[in-house]
N, C-alpha and C positions, 0 to 999 in steps of 0.2 A: 265687056264680056256678058254682063247681064242687062245690057242697056234696054233691051226690048221687053223685059219682064215688068209686069205691073201686077199689083195684087188682084187676085181673082175674086169673083163673087163668093166662092167658098171661103177664101181668106177673110173677106169682109164679114161674112156670116159668123165665123169663129170669133172675131173681135166683138161683134155686136152681142153674141151669146154671153160672153164673159163680162163685158162692160155694162150691158143692159142699158136700157133707155132711162136716164136719170130724171127723177122727179122728186125733188127734195121736200115738197110741200103739197100733199094731195088735196089740201083744202082750198088751194088756189087754182084758178083756171090756167091751163097751159102747163108747160114744163118749167120747173125751177131748178136751180143748181142744188147739188148736195155735196157734202164733204165726204171724201173717200176715207178708207181706213187709215191711210197715211196722213190724213189731216189736210189734204189739198182740196180746194173747191173745184168741182168739175160740173160739166153740163153735157147734155146730149149723150153720146156714146164715149164718155171718158175724156172729153176735151177739157184740159186744165185751163182755168180762168187765170189770166195774168193781169198785173197792173200795167200802168202806162210805160214802165221801163222793162217789162218782160218778166218780172218776178211772179212766181206762182202765189196766188192767194192761199193762205193757210190759216187754220184755226177758227174756232167759233167767233172770235172777235172780228173776223172779216166777213161774216155772213151778210150784213147789210150791203157792203161793197160788192160782194159776189152777186147778189141779187140785182144790184144796179148795173153791173157790167155784163151780165148775162145777155147773150144774143139768141140763144136757142130757146124757142117757145113752142115748137112743134116737131114732129118726127121728120118731116121733110127737111127742115133746116138742120136737124141733128145729123142726117145722112150727108148733107152737103158739107157741113163742117168736118165730119169724119173723113170724107174723101179728100178734102183739102189738107187736113192734117197728115193723112197717110202719104201724101207726096213728099213731105219732109222726112218721114221715117223710111220711105223707100230710098230716098237719096242717101241716107245714112248707111243703109244696108249696101247699096251700090258702091259707096266709097270704101267700104271696109272688107268686102268679100272679093277675093281674087281667083275664085274657082267658079266654073260654070255650075249653075243651079237648075234644078227642075222646078216646075211651077209650085209643087207642094212644098219644096224646101224654101222657096222665096216667100210664100204665104206665111209659113211658120216663123221665119226670121223677121218679117215685117210685123207680125202680131207681137212677138216677143219685144221687139224694139219699140213699138207703140206703147206697150205697157211699162217697159223699164227704162226707156230712153236709149237703150243699146248697151251692149256689153262687149268690151274689147276682148275679154277672155273667150266669150262665145264665138265672136268673129274669128279669132285666132284658131280656135278648135275646128271650126268649119273649114277654114283654109288649110289646116295641116293634118287633121285626123281622118283616116279612111272611114267611110260610112259604116263599115261592118265592125268598127271598134266601139266597144261599149262605153269608152271614156266620154264621148260626146253626149250620149243619151243620159248617162248617170249625172253628168254635170248639169245638163239642161233641166232634169227633173228634180234636182236637189238645191238649186240656187234660185234666188229671186222669188222666194216663197213666203217672205215675211214682210210685215209693215210694222215699224216701230218695235222690232225685235220679237214680234209674235207671229208664229206660223199661222197663215190664213188658209183654211181648207179650199177656198175659191182659187187662190193662187197655186196651190198644189195641183188642183184639177186642171187649171189653165196650162201650167207647165207640162203636165202629162199630155194634154190634148195637142199642144204645139209640137211636142216631141213625136207623138204618134203621127201627126200630119207630116212632119219633116221626114220621118222614116217610112212614110206611106203605109202605116199600119191601120187596120180597120178596127 
């Protein structure tokens, strides 16, 4: 149903705005990983660094390993890694959404899924709730706004921006 949808440049810009280009050590040349508020080592535009068996590197004790495993050293590579990562998150949205989407809705869902890994509740709401029902907007803007139990203003702003995009608000 949404086979031909791909994240647009506007959707990528939204993700880049909130992820920002990570540079964990400004004293070193090039880009270095940084630990996100949830304790995961990331690089580029929010790409989680994983070990050889696919587990995310977490915590300050893994800083050295994150620096060794990092592949993103410049913005060009960061964009390439982001676009490659987005293919996986688009597939997740495609597998879980059973209703036709507009481009803005697709972009918002892919951004949310990129940031959260995906939410069955959100997918079910999109599939079942009419767009003019406030249930979906309220859920979207009040869930996935914390890291380690702390509400993060950046996540609150991101959820609002995604919901605004989904509902095509200016």
